[in-house]
C-alpha positions in Angstrom: 0.1 0.0 0.0 2.9 2.3 1.0 4.5 1.8 -2.5 1.2 2.5 -4.3 0.9 5.9 -2.3 4.5 6.7 -3.4 3.9 5.7 -7.1 0.8 8.0 -7.1 2.8 10.9 -5.7 5.5 10.3 -8.1 2.9 10.3 -10.9 1.2 13.4 -9.8 4.6 15.1 -9.5 5.5 14.1 -13.0 2.3 15.3 -14.4 2.6 18.7 -12.9 6.2 18.9 -14.1 5.2 18.1 -17.7 2.1 20.5 -17.5 4.4 23.5 -16.7 7.5 23.2 -19.1 10.3 25.6 -18.2 10.6 28.4 -20.8 13.4 27.6 -23.0 16.0 30.5 -23.6 17.2 31.3 -26.9 20.4 29.3 -27.8 22.3 32.4 -28.7 22.3 36.3 -29.0 21.9 35.9 -32.7 18.8 33.7 -32.5 17.2 35.9 -29.8 17.8 39.2 -31.8 16.1 37.5 -34.9 12.8 38.6 -33.2 13.9 42.2 -34.0 15.0 41.5 -37.7 12.4 44.2 -38.8 14.5 46.9 -37.3 17.2 46.3 -39.9 17.5 49.1 -42.5 17.2 52.9 -42.8 14.1 54.6 -41.2 12.9 58.1 -41.6 11.4 59.5 -38.3 9.5 62.5 -37.0 9.7 63.3 -33.5 7.4 65.3 -31.2 8.0 66.3 -27.5 5.3 65.8 -24.8 3.1 68.9 -24.3 0.3 70.7 -25.9 -0.5 70.7 -29.8 1.5 74.0 -30.2 4.3 72.7 -28.1 4.5 69.5 -30.4 4.3 71.6 -33.5 7.0 73.9 -32.5 9.3 71.3 -31.1 8.9 68.5 -33.7 12.2 67.3 -35.5 13.2 64.7 -38.1 15.8 62.1 -37.9 17.2 59.0 -39.8 17.7 55.9 -37.8 19.9 53.1 -39.4 20.1 49.7 -37.9 22.3 46.9 -39.0 23.7 43.6 -37.6 27.3 43.1 -36.2 29.3 39.9 -35.6 32.2 39.0 -33.8 32.8 35.1 -33.5 29.6 33.6 -32.0 28.5 36.8 -30.7 26.0 39.1 -32.4 24.2 42.4 -31.8 22.5 45.2 -33.5 24.0 48.6 -34.1 21.8 51.8 -34.5 23.0 55.2 -35.8 20.7 58.2 -35.3 21.4 61.1 -37.8 20.1 64.4 -36.7 18.8 62.8 -33.7 17.7 65.2 -30.9 18.1 62.7 -28.2 20.4 59.7 -29.4 23.4 59.5 -31.5 24.0 55.9 -31.6 23.3 52.5 -29.7 23.9 48.9 -29.4 21.2 46.3 -28.8 22.3 43.1 -27.3 20.8 39.9 -25.8 22.1 38.8 -22.3 21.6 35.0 -22.2 22.5 34.8 -18.5 19.7 37.2 -17.5 17.1 36.4 -20.4 17.1 40.2 -21.1 17.7 42.6 -24.1 20.1 45.6 -23.4 20.3 48.8 -25.3 23.4 51.0 -24.5 23.2 54.3 -26.3 25.0 57.5 -26.7 22.8 60.5 -26.2 23.0 63.9 -28.2 24.7 65.2 -25.0 27.4 62.4 -25.1 26.1 60.6 -22.1 26.0 56.8 -22.1 22.7 55.4 -21.0 21.9 51.6 -20.5 18.3 50.3 -20.6 17.3 46.6 -20.0 14.1 44.8 -20.5 12.2 42.2 -22.6 10.2 41.8 -25.8 6.6 40.8 -26.0 4.4 40.9 -29.1 6.8 42.9 -31.1 7.1 45.6 -28.2 10.5 45.9 -26.7 10.3 47.5 -23.3 13.5 48.7 -21.7 14.1 50.6 -18.4 16.8 52.3 -16.6 17.3 53.9 -13.1 17.6 57.8 -13.3 17.9 60.7 -11.2 14.3 61.8 -11.6 13.1 57.9 -11.3 12.6 55.3 -13.7 13.1 56.0 -17.4 11.5 53.7 -19.9 12.5 53.2 -23.6 9.9 51.4 -25.7 10.3 50.3 -29.3 7.0 49.2 -30.9 7.1 47.4 -34.3 3.6 48.3 -35.7 4.5 46.6 -39.1 7.7 45.5 -40.8 8.2 48.9 -42.3 6.5 51.1 -39.6 8.2 51.8 -36.2 7.3 53.9 -33.1 9.9 54.4 -30.1 9.3 56.8 -27.0 10.9 57.6 -23.8 8.8 57.9 -20.6 9.7 58.8 -17.0 8.0 57.7 -13.6 9.1 59.6 -10.5 9.7 57.5 -7.4 6.5 59.0 -5.9 4.2 58.2 -8.8 2.7 54.9 -10.1 2.3 56.0 -13.9 4.7 57.0 -16.6 4.6 60.3 -18.3 5.9 60.6 -21.9 8.8 62.8 -22.7 8.9 62.4 -26.4 7.9 59.9 -29.2 9.3 59.2 -32.6 7.2 57.5 -35.6 9.3 56.3 -38.4 8.7 54.5 -41.8 11.4 52.3 -43.5 13.1 54.1 -46.4 13.3 52.7 -50.1 10.4 50.1 -49.7 6.5 50.5 -50.5 4.5 50.5 -47.5 2.0 48.0 -48.9 4.8 45.4 -50.0 4.9 42.4 -47.7 4.8 38.9 -49.4 7.4 37.2 -51.5 10.3 39.4 -49.9 13.7 37.9 -50.2 15.2 36.6 -47.0 18.6 37.6 -45.7 20.9 34.5 -45.9 22.5 35.6 -42.7 20.0 36.8 -40.2 16.7 35.6 -41.9 15.3 39.2 -42.0 14.5 41.1 -45.1 17.0 40.8 -47.8 17.7 44.1 -49.4 21.3 43.8 -50.8 22.3 41.1 -53.4 25.5 39.1 -52.7 26.9 36.3 -55.1 28.9 33.2 -54.5 29.8 30.6 -57.0 27.5 32.3 -59.6 24.5 32.2 -57.5 22.7 35.3 -56.2 21.6 35.5 -52.6 20.3 38.4 -50.4 21.4 40.2 -47.1 19.8 42.8 -45.0 22.6 45.1 -44.2 26.2 46.0 -44.4 27.1 43.9 -41.4 25.4 40.8 -42.7 27.2 41.2 -45.9 30.6 41.5 -44.3 29.8 38.4 -42.3 28.6 36.5 -45.6 31.7 37.6 -47.4 33.8 36.2 -44.4 32.3 32.8 -44.8 30.0 32.4 -47.7 30.2 28.5 -47.8 28.8 28.4 -44.3 25.9 30.5 -44.8 24.9 29.0 -48.1 25.1 25.5 -46.7 22.8 26.6 -43.8 20.4 28.4 -46.2 20.2 25.4 -48.6 19.5 23.0 -45.6 16.8 25.3 -44.2 15.1 25.4 -47.6 15.1 21.6 -47.9 13.5 21.3 -44.5 10.5 23.5 -45.6 7.4 21.8 -46.9 7.0 21.9 -50.7 3.9 23.3 -52.0 
């Protein structure tokens, strides 16, 4: 009877364990950052400060944001450059496997370094940092593969809600807004392929200068991975 009770307890524990599988972390920064592949490319943005309609009209600005992949050995990250940016000059977006978090380290227009950390959920990357005025939050929202919003908000220590400081809406340059299906795939990152590269007489596509450099460094590796991936896909 005792053995029967023990077996039942083990069975119940096993059932609970299988019913709640542990969340699997991405195998590498490259794999984790593929969720943000739509960032890659050049974006034309219009920013507005918080405030009244009149204050927004007087304080608006335009900027260009360029995102591309960077590689070093097994490490990978996304690099951003802000041309005519009112708040940011540049930034690096990385994945921290040991913490299961994303990190955006940016150089501001005032030449300060700020580091935000957070998570992505349903194409919304929410990052936060401790600041003198409280908690500062940076949010990137991928509304569409060629439409992007990002904003900065602050929550004072004594408050429960965030107040917006500014917001930038951007559209990707050089691509029609309605275009979606049938896009070429980047052979390195799996994102939108916009730049043609060749190897042994065959043409492939990459999404940015960083992926082009990585492909040229080891084209045989990426062609082999690409062909293996295509072979696994179900045929129509």
